[in-house]
Each structure stands twice: as structure tokens, then as C-alpha cells.
C-alpha positions in Angstrom: -21.8 24.7 31.2 -22.3 25.7 27.7 -19.5 25.1 25.0 -17.8 28.3 24.3 -16.9 29.2 20.2 -13.1 28.7 20.7 -13.9 24.8 21.8 -14.0 22.4 19.5 -16.3 20.1 18.8 -16.9 16.2 20.1 -15.5 14.5 17.1 -17.6 11.7 15.7 -15.5 9.2 16.1 -12.6 8.1 18.2 -9.3 9.8 17.7 -7.2 6.3 18.3 -9.1 4.6 16.4 -7.2 5.8 12.7 -4.2 8.3 12.6 -5.4 11.1 10.8 -2.3 13.7 11.5 -1.7 16.7 8.7 1.7 17.2 7.7 1.4 20.6 9.4 0.9 19.1 12.6 3.5 17.0 12.7 5.4 16.2 9.6 7.7 13.0 11.1 4.6 11.6 12.2 2.7 12.2 8.5 5.8 10.5 6.5 5.8 7.9 9.0 2.1 7.0 8.5 2.7 7.3 4.7 5.8 4.6 4.8 3.2 2.3 6.6 0.5 2.2 4.1 2.6 1.9 1.6 3.8 -1.5 3.6 0.6 -2.2 3.7 0.2 -2.0 0.2 3.1 -4.4 -0.5 1.1 -6.7 1.9 -2.0 -6.5 -0.1 0.1 -7.4 -3.1 2.1 -10.5 -1.3 -1.2 -11.7 -0.1 -2.5 -12.0 -3.0 0.6 -13.9 -4.3 -0.5 -15.9 -1.4 -4.1 -17.0 -2.4 -3.2 -17.2 -5.8 -0.4 -20.1 -4.8 -2.7 -21.3 -2.2 -5.5 -21.8 -5.0 -3.0 -23.4 -7.7 -2.4 -25.6 -3.8 -6.2 -26.6 -3.6 -6.0 -28.0 -7.1 -2.8 -29.8 -6.9 -4.6 -31.4 -3.6 -7.4 -32.5 -5.2 -5.5 -33.9 -8.3 -3.3 -35.6 -6.1 -6.0 -37.0 -3.9 -7.8 -38.1 -6.6 -5.7 -39.6 -8.8 -4.0 -41.9 -5.5 -7.2 -43.5 -4.6 -7.3 -47.1 -5.5 -10.6 -46.0 -7.1 -9.7 -43.3 -9.4 -11.2 -39.8 -8.6 -13.5 -41.1 -5.5 -12.1 -39.4 -1.9 -12.1 -41.6 1.7 -13.1 -39.2 4.5 -9.5 -38.1 4.8 -8.7 -36.9 1.3 -11.8 -34.7 2.1 -10.5 -34.0 4.8 -7.4 -32.8 3.7 -8.6 -31.0 0.8 -10.9 -29.3 3.3 -8.0 -27.8 5.7 -6.5 -26.6 2.1 -9.8 -24.5 0.9 -9.9 -23.3 4.4 -6.2 -22.0 4.5 -7.1 -19.9 0.8 -10.1 -18.6 2.6 -8.1 -17.7 5.7 -6.1 -15.9 3.5 -8.5 -14.1 1.5 -9.8 -12.6 5.1 -6.8 -11.8 6.0 -6.4 -9.7 2.6 -9.8 -8.0 3.3 -8.6 -7.1 6.2 -5.7 -5.4 4.8 -8.0 -3.5 2.5 -10.5 -2.3 4.9 -7.3 -0.8 6.7 -6.1 1.0 3.7 -9.5 2.3 3.1 -10.4 3.6 6.7 -7.3 3.8 8.6 -8.9 1.7 11.6 -8.6 -2.1 12.9 -12.0 -3.9 12.4 -12.7 -6.2 15.3 -15.5 -7.3 13.8 -13.7 -8.9 10.8 -10.7 -9.7 12.7 -12.8 -11.6 14.6 -14.7 -13.2 12.0 -11.2 -14.2 10.3 -10.1 -15.9 13.6 -13.5 -17.6 14.2 -12.3 -19.1 10.5 -9.4 -19.8 11.4 -10.5 -22.0 14.4 -12.8 -23.5 12.4 -10.4 -24.6 10.3 -8.5 -26.1 12.8 -11.9 -28.1 14.5 -12.5 -29.4 10.4 -8.8 -31.2 10.2 -8.2 -32.3 14.0 -7.7 -35.8 14.4 -10.2 -36.9 17.7 -8.4 -39.5 18.0 -5.0 -38.5 18.8 -5.8 -35.4 20.9 -6.0 -34.9 24.2 -9.1 -34.1 26.2 -7.5 -30.5 27.6 -6.1 -29.6 24.4 -9.7 -30.3 23.0 -11.4 -28.2 25.6 -9.2 -25.7 25.3 -10.2 -24.7 21.3 -13.6 -25.2 22.5 -13.3 -22.4 25.1 -11.2 -20.3 22.2 -13.8 -21.1 20.2 -16.5 -19.8 22.8 -14.4 -16.6 23.6 -14.1 -15.3 20.2 -18.1 -16.5 19.3 -19.2 -13.7 22.3 -16.5 -11.0 21.7 -18.3 -11.6 17.4 -21.5 -11.1 18.9 -21.0 -8.4 21.6 -19.3 -6.5 18.4 -22.3 -7.4 16.2 -24.8 -6.2 18.7 -23.0 -3.0 19.6 -22.7 -2.2 15.7 -26.4 -2.7 15.2 
């Protein structure tokens, strides 16, 4: 069946991905969308403050660990793990900031970046885990989450290629 000229063309993207409603179509929804985008900008500013605070915290943790050591300036394995944890939290905050910026730019939730952020967060958890005190079920559950996120990331990356 041929399309009549009066029918609108099929959009190149899924209309549910973003909220692109003009003011003339639906004024209330349009202004609510403007308010939400303003709130997202506030979140971006707040996340920037969190990142700066986190960088200061990394410096403070490194300073404390380096000066508390019996051999000043040398870190033991526990000190290094605590430092890695502080670094990873900062990197996760930066990934979340990138999610916010991409939302503002494209008005679409970027699944690939969200999955990458989740993978980084769970990787941080794995790096700082104390395997001596954890139960095996917790470790297996963490492995299952990593596996599921990895498969999801792979599928999304494969689809975008």
C-alpha cells in the first residue's frame, strides 16, 4: 500500500527517546520540560562541585596514608586500595557528569554510557572488596551483576556499530 502525500514521514528516531514537544502542541508539557532541563543544569553544577570535593578528598586520603605510614611516603597494600577506591569514586562522579551533559545535549538517555558507568561502579566495588570478610554468595552475586552488565554493554555496542 502506497503512502498518501498527506501522511507524515516516519521519523528517523524513536519518539519515545526524547521529549521534543513544541509549545504550540502542548504548552504545559513544554514548560514542564523546560523546568526539568533547568533542574538538570542545576544537577550538572552540583555534580561539578562533588567532583571538585572528590579530587580534594583523593589528595587528602593520599596525604593521610603517606604520612601515617611508619616509612613516610611509602604505602602498603591497604593504603593503595583505599587510594584506588577514592580515585574510582571520582571517576564515577565524572561519568555521571557526562551522563548529565549528554542528556542536556541530546535529550536522550544514552544506555551505553549508563552501562559503562555501572560497570565502573561495580569495578570499584570489586577493587576495594575485602574477600576475607565477604560471604561467597555476595561474591557470586557481584560476579552475576558484572556478567549481566557486560553482556548488556556488548549488545548495545554491537547494535550501534
